[in-house]
N, C-alpha and C positions, 0 to 999 in steps of 0.2 A: 743789702743782706746777702751773707755767705752761703752759698750753696751746701748742703749736707752731703755728706761722702764718707766711705770708710778707708778710704786712701790715707796714709798718715806717716811722718817723716819720725825716726829716732834721731833724737839729738842728745848726743854722748858728751859728758865733758870727762877728758882725758888728762891723766899728768902721772907718768913714769909708773905704771904698773899694767904691762901687756899681757902678764898673764889673766888677770881679770878681765881685762879688756876683751881677749878672746873667747872666754867664756861667757860672756855677755852677748857676744857676736853669735856664736854656736847659737846660744837660746833663742835669738831673734830670729834666726836662719830655722829653726824647727817648728816657729809659732803657725798657729793654722791662719792667721794673719798676719802676713809677713810686712815690714816696711816696706813702700814705695822706694826709698831712699833712707841712707843712713849717714847723717852726718856728724863726724867727730872732731871736736874743736880740743886741738891739741895745746896746753896751757904751758909751752914753750919748754916741753920737756927733755932730760937728757937720753931719755929711752924712747925714740920714735915708735909711733904705734904702726909696726909692720904687720901687715895682715895677709894671712895664708888660708887656703882652701877654704872661704868662706862665699858662699851663692848670693851674695847681698851687693847691690848696687850703694857703694862706698865713696864719701868724699870725705878728705881730712885737710882741716884748715888748721894751719899753726901760728898762735898768735906770737906777738914779737917777744912778750913778755909774760911773765905770768901775773895775770892782772886778777885771779880768785874766779871763784866759782859762778857767779853772775854774770860776770864777762863773758865769761867762755861759754855760758848757757845761752846768752842773750846774741852771740856771733851765729852759733848753733841754729838758733831758732829763725835767724834771719837770712841766713842762708836757704832754710827751707822756705820761708816766706817768699823769697825771689824768687823761687822755683815752681812756683803756684801751689806750695800744699797747704793746707790748712789747717789740719791736725798734728798735735804733737805728742810724741813721749819722752820726756826730759829723764834722762839716765844719769848717776853717778857710774864710773866705770866699774866698780865692785858689785854692783847690783846683779842679781840672778833670777830667772822667772822661771818659775816651779810648775806653771800649768801651761799647757800646749793652745789654751785657748783664751790665754791671759790677755793678750794685747787686743784681742777681736771684742773681748767684753769692756774692757777700757775705751777703747775708741768708740765703738756702739752707745757706750753711756752718754759720749759726748754728744750724740746726736738727739739725743732726748730732750735737751734744753741748753740753756746758759750754763755750763757745768766746768768746775774742774774734777777731775775724777782721779782717784789713787786705790790701788791695792793696800791689803794689809802687809806690813812689813815684818821678817821674822830676823831675830838676830843669829846669825850661822854660829857663833859659839856656842850658844847653848841652848839654842831651839827655841827659843822663847818670844813671844810676839812683842815688839816694841813700839809697835804704830797702828793705830786704826784709826787716824786722823788725829787732829789736834785741836787744843782749847786755850782759852786765855781767859782767868780772873781779873777782870779790871777792878776789883775791891782789894785783892790780897797781891797783886802785881805777878801772881803765878803764871808761865807758858810752858803749857805742858802737852805730851801724847798719851793720847788712850791707850791703854793697852788691852781692853775688852771692847768688844763690839758694842755700842747703845745706840740710842736712837737721839740722843743731843745731836743738836745741829752743830758740825764743825766748823773749825775758823782757818784751820791751816792744816797743811797736811805735809808729809816729809818730803823735800825736792828732790830727794835720791829717785824717786819713781814717781813722776807727777805727768799726769795728760790734761791737756788744755789746747784750746782752739786757736786760731788766728785773730779774732773777734776779743778774746779774754786779751791776749796778748797784746793787742793794739790797744783794750781799756787800759791796762796797767802801766804801760810805755814800758814794758819788761822788768827787768829784776833790777832793784837797786846793785849798781856796782861797788858802790862803797862799803860795803859789809865785808868785802874779799872772802870770807869763809863764813857759814852758819847766821841764822836768822833771814836770811834773803828771801828763803822759802816762807816764815811767818809774813814778813813783810808783803810780799807778792801777793798770796792768799788774802792777807787781809784787805790790801788793797781792791784786789779783783772783787771781795764780800762786799764791800762799801759801794762799789759800784753796779750791785745786783746781781753778781754770779754767784751761785749755789756750789757747793763741795759736796761731792758724791761718793761715798765709801762703797767699791766694786769688789764683791768677795771673791776676789783671787790672792795669789801669795806670790809674794817677793822677798830673796833674802838679802842681806847685809852683814858686814861687821862693822856696826856703829861705832865711832868713836867720836865723844863730845868735845864741845869748845874747848878750850885753854882758860883757866881764870881770866887772864884778860880779856878774851875773846865773845867769852859770856856776860862779863861786865860792860864791856863796850857795846856789842850789837843790839844788848836787851835794852839798854837806856838810850841807843838810838832810836832803836825801834819804838819804844816809848813817847820818846820825844816826838817823833812824827806823828803820831795817833793825834797829837796838839790836845789830849786831856791832861792836864794839871796835875790832877789826883793820881794817876797811873802812872806818870812819870815820877812823883816822890815816892809812890810805893816801891816802884821797880827799884828806885835808887837806894832806897832804905833796904831793900832785900839782899842788895848787892854790897852794902856795907855790913849788913850781919854776916853775908857771907865771908867777908873780910876779917871780923873778930872771930868766925868760928876758925877759921885758918891759923889766927894768931894764937887760939886757945890750943889748937894741938900742935904747936910749933911750928909750923907751916908760913914762915915769913916771906919767903918769895910770892906764894900764894895768895897771901894777904896784900902784899904790894902791888902784884899784878891786878887785883879785884879792883883797888882803890885806883890804880892809874886806868885801868879800863872806863871806871864812870866818868873820870875826867875827859877821856878822849870821846867817850859816847857823847856827852853834854857839848862838845864843843864842835860834833859833828856836821856836817853838811845835811840840810834838811829838805833839800829842793823837790823832791818825788813825793 
């Protein structure tokens, strides 16, 4: 049994955006509950993460190559785990934290049970909420984020700002690194929930400038995820949704998008599903 504590590590995935990284570090430095340590995993950037005037204990680990979000997230969390920290908040480099008690509330909520906790996420481009946790419709194949607060149980949450414990990380064996980008958060949360972990929304706000996956990655990763669930109907309907997306691209004369969708379906069906 892991002892409950409010000590926590900030685990940041970084790639070539120094200005955003320093904004996030400044936000962390202003929090009521600061991280005991910050682990920045640099995905082999050409712009190194130089840090100035930040009063935080920071360790930077540079990957030998860009292996994607999941691989960098796993590396950052393992560094924190190896140094005896049990609570983690995973961040994308471009996240901003808008309440001084945000990390305190996210971490304290972890101690209330076996949870993954997450904030409301706001799009900085337009000020609109884009995530209050996510759902999966296993009948229609739709994988989506809630934009309004509701009391329906969440199945996943945006990985750009996600809090979890060492226990949850070990239960899931971390993020599946074969996604490279997008859907690794869906997969991680789904596996955690399948092992008895609940997702808990915490009413604090963070923001980001979200960019969705390309047509290729959307098809490939959604099909890979559906395949991993071992639910044959769900896989069939997710493949169908992606074929319909390809058809829509053809009708709008986006032939490249259609080709990428179809190519992504094939890649997703061939993907390794060992985790």
